[in-house]
N, C-alpha and C positions, 0 to 999 in steps of 0.2 A: 284267336290268333294273338300271339305275343307281339309287342312292338319291335320293329327292326331298326328304328331310328330314335335318336335322342336329341332334343333341342335344349340348349342352355342359354338363357337370356342374361346378358350382362349390360345393364342399362346406363352405365356411367359414360359421360363424354366431357371433353374440355369445353365445348361450345355447341349449342344447339344450332343445326343448320336451318337455313331459311325455308327449306322445302320439307323438313322432316316432321312427320306426325307419329313416329314410332314412340314406344315407351322408353324414354331416355331422359336423363337428368344431368345437367351441367353443374359443376361446382359442389358435388357431394362425394368427392373421393374419400372423405373421412369415414364414410359408411361402408367402404369396400370390404374391410375385414369382417364386419358384422354380416354383410350380405353373403360372403362366402360361407360363413358358418350356417346361415339360414339355408343356403343351397345344399350344403352337406346333409343337414337334417331332413330336408325334403327328399333328397335322393335316397337316403337310408330308409325313409318311410315307404318307398316304392319297391322294395326288394321282393314283395310278394307277386309282382307283375310277371315274373318269369321271363326275363329278357335275355336269355342265353343266345338269342338269334340277333343281337344288336350288330348292325353292319355299318352304321354311320352315326357320327356325333357332329353337331354343328353349334359352335359358340357364336351367337349373334348379339347385336347391340342396337344402340349405344356404340361404344368403342372398346371391344374386349381387350385390345392390346394396351389399355391403360392399366390393367391388372399386372401384377408382378408374376414371374414364373412360378414362385412358390404358391400363389393362389391357384394357378392352373394345376400344379402338381397335386395339391390337396383335392381338388375337384376330380381330376382324372383318377387318382388313387381310390377315391370313394366309388367312382363308377366301376372300376375294376373289381373292387371288393364286394359291392352290393348288387351290381347289375351285370356282373360277369362280362364286362367289356374286354374284348381281346384286341389290344391296340396293334398287334402285329398284323391283323387281317381286317381292320376297320378303316373307313375313310373318316378322318378327324379334321374338321375344318374350323378355322378361326377367321372371323372378319377382322381386318386390320386397317388402320388409317395411317397414312404417311405422317412421319413426325412423332409417332407415339412409341417407337421402339428402335433401338440401334441394332447393329449386327450381332453384338454379344447376346442381347436379350432374345433376338430371333433364333439364334443358335440354341439357346436354352429351351425355348419353346419346341424347337424341332426335336431336341433330345428327349422330350417328354412323350413323344409319340405323335405329336401334331404333324400331319403330313400334307395338309392342304391349306393354302392361305388365300383369302379373298380380299384384295386391296381396293379400298374406296378411292380411286383416283378421280373419277367423275369428269375431269377435263384437264387438258394440258395447256390451257390458256389461263394465265393468272387473273385476268380481269373477270373471267367467268367463275373462277374459284372464289374470288372475293365476293361476287354477287351471290353465290350459293351459301356463303358463310362458312366456307371451309377454313381450317386453320393452317393448311399447307399451301405451298406453291408448286409449280410444275417440277422444278429442280429437286425439291424434297421428295416428290413422288418417284422420280427416276432413281435417286440414291436409295430410297427405301426398297424399291424393286431389286436393285443390284445387291443390296445387303441380304435380302431374302434368298436370292439365288446362292450367294456365298455362304449363307447359313445352312444350306442343304435342302431347301424346298425345291422339289422338282414337279410340283403341281400347284400352279399359281393362277388365280383368276384376277382379272382387272375389271372393275365396274366403271362404266362410262354413262353419262346422261346426255341426251340430245334434246333439241327444241327448247334450249335455255333462253332466258330473256336476252333480246338483242343479239342472238347468235346467228352468224351467217353460215350458209352452206359450206363455203370454203374452209371455215374454221373447223367445222365438224369433220370434213374430209381429212384435214391435217391431224385431228385427234385420232381418227381411225388408222391413218398411215403411221403415226408415231407408235400407237399401241401395237400394231403388227410388227413394226421394226424391233420392238422389245421382245417379241416371240413368247408371249405368255401361253400357257397351256389351255386357257379358257378365257372367254370374254363374255361379259354380261352387259348388254346395252339397253337402256331404258329411256323412253321418252318421258320428259318431265310431267309429273302429275301434280296439279295444284290441289292440296288437301285443306279442308277446313281447319281453322285454328292455327295455321302457320303464318309467318310473316308474308310469304308470297301470296297467300289467299287475301290477306288484308290489303296488299298492294294492288291485287287484281280488282278487288271491289271498289277501289278508289281510282281505277284506271291508270295506275302508276306502274303497270307491268306490261312491257311490250314483248309479246311472244311471237315467234315465227308463224307464218300462215300455215294452214293445213297442207297446202301444196309443198311448201318447203320442208315441213316435218316429214311428209311422205318421201320426198327426195332424199332426205337424210337417212331414213330407214332403208330405203332401197339401195342407196350407195353402200351402206354397211353390209347388207346381205351379199351384194354382188362382189364387193372387195374381199370380204372374208372368205367367201367360197373359192375365189380365185387363188387365195393364198393357203388353202388347205384346211380351213376350219369347217367343221360340220355344223350346220344349222339344225339343232335337234329340238329346240323349243323356241317359242315366239321371240324371246329376248336373249337366248343363250346359244353360244357357239363354242365348239371345243375341238381340240386336236383329237384324233381317233383314240378312244379309250379313256379320255379325260373328262367325260361328262360328269356333272355333279350328281352322284348317286343319291345323296340326301334329298335334294330337291326333286329328283325324279320320283321318289317315294311320295312326296306331297302331291305331285300332279297325278299320280296313279291312285290317290286316296288310300295309301297304305296306313298302317298304324304307327303312331309315334307318341312319345312322352315328352312333355315340355316342362322345364324347370326354370323357376325365376319369376320375377315380377312381370305380369302380363303375358307369360308364356302359355300357349295353347297346347292341349293334348287331344289327340284323336285316337280313340281306342274302341274297337269292336262296335262301331255304329254310333258312338256318342262323342261329343266334343265339349270341352269346357276350358276355361281360362283362369289363370291365377289373377289376383287383384293387380290392377295397374299401379296403384299407389305404392311407392317404395317403402314407406314407413308401415303401411298396412301389411305388406308382405313380410317385413322383418318381424312383425308380431306373431307370425305363424298362421295368419288367417288363411283358410282354405275354402275353395268352392267345390261343389260336387257337379257331376255331369248334369247339364241342364238342356242339352239340345240333341235330339236324335237326328243323326245324319241320314242315312238311308235314302237320301234324296237323289234320284236318278239324274235329274238335271245338273246338279253340282258335279256328279261323277263325269258327266258328258263334257261340260265345258272345261273342267280341269284337265281331263284327258286330251281334249282337242288342242290344248296348249302345246302338246308334244307333236312334232311334225310327222311322226309315224301314225298319228291318229288313233282311232279305236275300232275294234271289230264291228261290222255293220249290225250284228245281232244285239249289241248293247243299246241300239237306238229304237228298240221296239216301243211302240207307243208315240214315237215322234216322227212317224213316216211323212206326215204332211210338212212338218218343219224342214226335214231333210230334203224333200223334193223342192221346196221353195228355195232353199240355200243353194242347191245344185243348179237350179234354173237361173239364179242370180249370179252364178259363177264364183260363189264364196266357199263351196264345199265340193269335194269330188270323191269318187270311189276308186280305190287303188288296191288291187290284190286282196279284196275282202274287207278293207278298212275304209272308213270315212275319215278324210283329213282335210285340213284347210288348203285352199288354193293359194297362190301368191297374193291374189287380191284379198282373199280371206284373211291372210296374215295381217294386212294393212287395216282391215276392218273387223278385226277379231271381236271387238265388243258388240258389234251388230249381230254376229253369229251367236255369241254367248247369250244374248238377250232372248233368243228363241227357246232356250232351255231353262230359263229362270222361272 
């Protein structure tokens, strides 16, 4: 099967956030032109993959909106020429951070065929934005969103993070209420994960990071689910909510373990049962160093726990060989059968990692 999705990694950012363990680099904007040239060469080298069925493209980072429109133009033109991208019928998403593009720049991006914007708001409280290491404040986020609408974007996602250091439940409720008032087409809400190698991890190991209790974190998640449902958002994946028809098609392909090609430093490819990643090091990538497929996927457990992230679940027959685990999860109230599918219960959503561990 040919890949239906393309991921383009743009690892440049103004400032590394305190929670971020992604492949991203601050203060290296002088390498952007060289990086785009390397991307173009990598894309041209994949023309043999036969990607006429490409349905989605996702520009992730880093902060993709640090690049100029001419950079996107060059990349998208290469995708059209060498991978048969049909921009008129594809979902083309770009991650964006407030303060990194004005209305004119956003309008140029929209004119290139980019039709979905994912804005990293994270919080509407300035004190939390400062703690996270974000470069914007809440007002900048609001202006950026308004500019994106004025630029012609009719499919916008907002990212929010909860269970932040010293965050109160009422603050999170206000974040959700303010996001809903802005009427985005899609919302992604994530509980803060402390990853090794980040400033937050260092603070945690020295007991200088005061995180909400598990009970408060659960209350935050539950409030978001209930509030978004009441205002017309469909909860279709553990952390994702959308207006009808505005689900992120690119990410659904990930959760369904479809094929995709990844381009750029640290980008992963999953193709016909194999997965591999490009070098994380920016300079190594710029030298053209490539890696070959080194991991056979074919792992039923991974297919199951990725598919269970979607609230529609998976057909019961896909769980062959895991009957004991399924029975235990149903008995514990974490899994249920519904119209021939096994899916997470509401309690299972809260304790999803415990469910997934059964299939690892």
